[in-house]
C-alpha positions in Angstrom: -245.7 -96.5 208.0 -245.9 -93.0 207.1 -242.5 -92.7 209.3 -240.8 -95.5 207.3 -242.1 -94.2 203.9 -240.7 -90.5 204.7 -237.3 -91.8 205.8 -236.5 -93.7 202.8 -237.5 -90.2 200.8 -235.0 -88.5 202.7 -232.5 -91.6 202.3 -233.0 -91.6 198.3 -232.9 -87.6 198.0 -229.9 -87.6 199.9 -227.7 -90.2 198.2 -229.0 -88.7 194.7 -227.6 -85.4 196.0 -224.4 -86.3 197.1 -223.8 -88.2 193.7 -224.1 -85.2 191.8 -222.3 -82.9 193.5 -219.7 -86.0 193.3 -220.0 -85.8 189.8 -219.9 -82.5 189.2 -216.6 -81.6 191.5 -214.7 -84.3 189.3 -215.2 -82.3 186.3 -215.0 -78.6 187.5 -211.8 -76.7 185.9 -212.8 -73.5 187.3 -208.7 -72.1 187.3 -208.6 -73.6 183.6 -211.6 -71.9 182.6 -210.7 -68.8 184.3 -207.2 -69.2 182.0 -208.7 -69.9 178.7 -210.9 -66.1 179.5 -207.4 -64.7 180.6 -206.0 -65.8 177.1 -208.6 -64.7 175.0 -208.9 -61.4 176.6 -204.9 -60.7 176.3 -205.3 -61.7 172.5 -208.4 -59.3 172.0 -206.4 -56.6 173.7 -203.5 -57.0 171.8 -205.2 -56.6 168.7 -206.9 -53.8 170.0 -203.5 -51.8 171.1 -201.8 -52.9 168.0 -199.1 -55.7 169.8 -200.5 -59.0 168.0 -201.5 -58.4 164.0 -205.2 -60.2 163.0 -203.0 -63.0 161.9 -201.1 -63.4 164.9 -204.1 -63.6 166.9 -206.2 -65.7 164.3 -203.9 -68.3 165.3 -203.3 -68.3 169.3 -207.1 -68.1 168.9 -206.7 -71.5 167.3 -204.5 -72.5 169.9 -206.7 -71.4 172.5 -209.7 -73.2 170.8 -207.5 -76.8 170.6 -207.2 -76.8 174.3 -210.7 -76.1 175.0 -211.5 -78.9 172.9 -208.8 -81.3 174.6 -210.6 -80.2 178.1 -213.9 -80.7 176.9 -213.1 -84.4 175.4 -211.3 -85.1 179.1 -214.7 -84.3 180.5 -216.7 -86.5 178.8 -216.7 -89.5 180.7 -217.3 -87.4 183.9 -213.7 -87.3 185.4 -210.9 -85.0 185.2 -208.0 -86.9 186.3 -204.7 -85.1 187.9 -202.8 -86.1 184.6 -205.2 -84.8 182.3 -205.6 -81.5 184.6 -201.6 -81.7 184.6 -201.9 -81.8 180.7 -204.2 -78.8 179.8 -202.2 -76.8 182.2 -199.0 -77.8 180.1 -201.1 -76.8 176.9 -202.1 -73.3 178.7 -198.7 -72.7 179.4 -197.3 -73.1 175.7 -200.1 -70.9 174.9 -199.3 -68.5 177.7 -195.8 -68.1 176.1 -196.7 -68.2 172.6 -199.1 -65.0 173.4 -196.3 -63.4 175.1 -193.7 -64.2 172.1 -196.0 -62.7 169.6 -196.9 -59.6 171.5 -193.3 -58.9 172.2 -192.4 -60.0 168.5 -194.5 -57.4 166.7 -193.6 -54.9 169.6 -189.7 -55.6 168.6 -190.6 -55.3 164.8 -192.6 -52.0 165.4 -189.9 -50.3 166.7 -187.5 -50.8 163.8 
C-alpha cells in the first residue's frame, strides 16, 4: 500500500513539474528581453555622450515601453506564438533604427 501511494505521489509531482516547465518555456522571451535592455542602454549612453537630446531620448523610451507593453500583453494568455514573436521582433527592429537615426541626426546637426 505504501509503495502504491509513493508511486502515485511521484507521478503527480512529475506531471505537475512538467506542466510548470512547459508553461514557462512558451512565454519566455530571453532574446527580446536582452534586446530591450540593450536599447535602453544605448538610449541612456546617447544622452550621456551628447549624441541624443533629452527629448529624443524621451520619445525613444516611450517607443521601447510600448513594445514592452505589447510583449506583456502577448504573454498574458500563457503562450507567445511564433507570429507574436515576429511582430515584437519587427517592432524592436523599428526602435533600433529610430535610435540609430536619432543618434546620427544629432551628430550631424552638432557638426554643422
